[in-house]
Structures are given as C-alpha cells and as structure tokens.
N, C-alpha and C positions, 0 to 999 in steps of 0.2 A: 636361646635359640641363635644358631650361627648360621650365616649365609656366605658362601664362598663364591667367587668367580675368578677361576684361575685359567688363563689362555682360553677362555670360552669352552672349557672341557666340563668343569663342575659348575652347574647352573645353580644348583639348590641342593643344601645338604643340612640336616637337622640331627642333632645329637639326641640321644635317648632322654627326653625329658616330656613332661605333660605340656601340651599345647592347649591354649585357650582358643575360642572361635576367632577372637580378634587377632591373635597371632597367625592363625591360618589365613585370615583375610589379607594380611600383609604379605604373604608369599604368592598369592594369585597372580599379581603383574609379572613376577619373575617366571612362572609356569606358562602364563598366556602367551607369552614371547615365543614359546616352543610349539605352539598349535601348529600341525602339519609337519612337524620334524621328527625324525626317528630319535627314540630316547631308550635309555636303560632306567629302569625303576626298581628300586629295592624298598620293600616293606619292612615294618618294624617287627614282625613275627619272626620266630626262630625257623618254623616250619609251617607248611600249608598242605591241605590235602583237597585235590580235586580229582574226580573220576577214579577214586582208589588209589591214587598216586600220592605219595608224600614227598615234597620237594621244598627247597629253599624259596623264599619269596623274591626271586629275581625274575624280572619280566622285561622284554624289549617289544617295541612297537612304536607306531606313529600316534602322536597325540592328535585326537579327534575334537576333543571338548574339554574345556576347563570351566567349571562352574563353581559357585560358593560351596565348598565342602567335598567336591569330587573332581577327579580327572579321569577321563575315558580315553582308553588306547584301542586302536583297531590294528589288524594284522599283528595280533599278540603272539609272541613266541614265549612260551613258559620254558625256563631253564631247568630241566630235570635230568639227572643223571644218565636214566635209561632211555631217554627220548630228548636230546638236547635242543632239537629243533621242531618240538612239537608246536604247531600253530593252532591256537585256539579258535574255534569256528565262529565265534561271536565277538563283538567289542567287549571289553571288560573295564568297569569303573572301580576305582579305588578311592576310599576315603582319604582326604588330603593329610589328616592328622596321623594316619598310619604310614604315610611315606616318609621314609627316612633320607632317601636321596634320589634325584633325577639328573640325568646328564645326557648330553647328546651322544649317540651311538650309532655306528655303522652296522645295520643289520647282517652284513656278510662276515663280520668279525666272528671268528670262533672263540667261545668263552668256556675254558674248561670248568665244569661243576662237579666236584666229587665230594 
C-alpha cells in the first residue's frame, strides 16, 4: 500500500493490490480529513454500469461521511463520455477497499473522459 501527499493534491493513492480490513482502517484518518470537501474518486473497476450506461469509475462530489469500510459522496457527478456532468440524484457510497484514489478536486474543472 502506498500513500502519497504531494502539494496537498494527492491525498490518498492505492496501487492495485489486495487490501486487508486492517489496511483500510489505517486509511480512514486520511480520508476523514476531507469530509465536506470536493474530491475526485477513482474506483478499482475498469468500467461500471448504472442506468444502462457503461462508464469509467471516475466520480466527483463532496465527501459527506466516512465510516469503517465506506465513503459517502453527495452532489456526485459521474464522469460519462456521453453525459460528462450527469449529477446522480442521491448520495453514493463506495467500499473503501475498491477506491484506488481520492484527491481534492474543483467541481467546475472540465475533465475530458473518452
């Protein structure tokens, strides 16, 4: 497991490896520091499917809650090529062991996803 903190941009970064519950617990303080802030979250999967749309697992939003095992985002924008600013209507929770990266992110930033 690798954690990086570079110029307060990359707050949490995990390389592809199997994580134990103990390792996930050690990541919680880093992520809890970001509650209430806008972030970009990348998940481990190569692609996801919601509402019949297939997309890369890249999300932006504000961290509302961090619990043991889960991170919850509100005002979530799913970065889909055909709808790059689709805001999901409800909060989304992600299992922390599937998160490969969390970084502060300005929600007004245009992020090309192709």
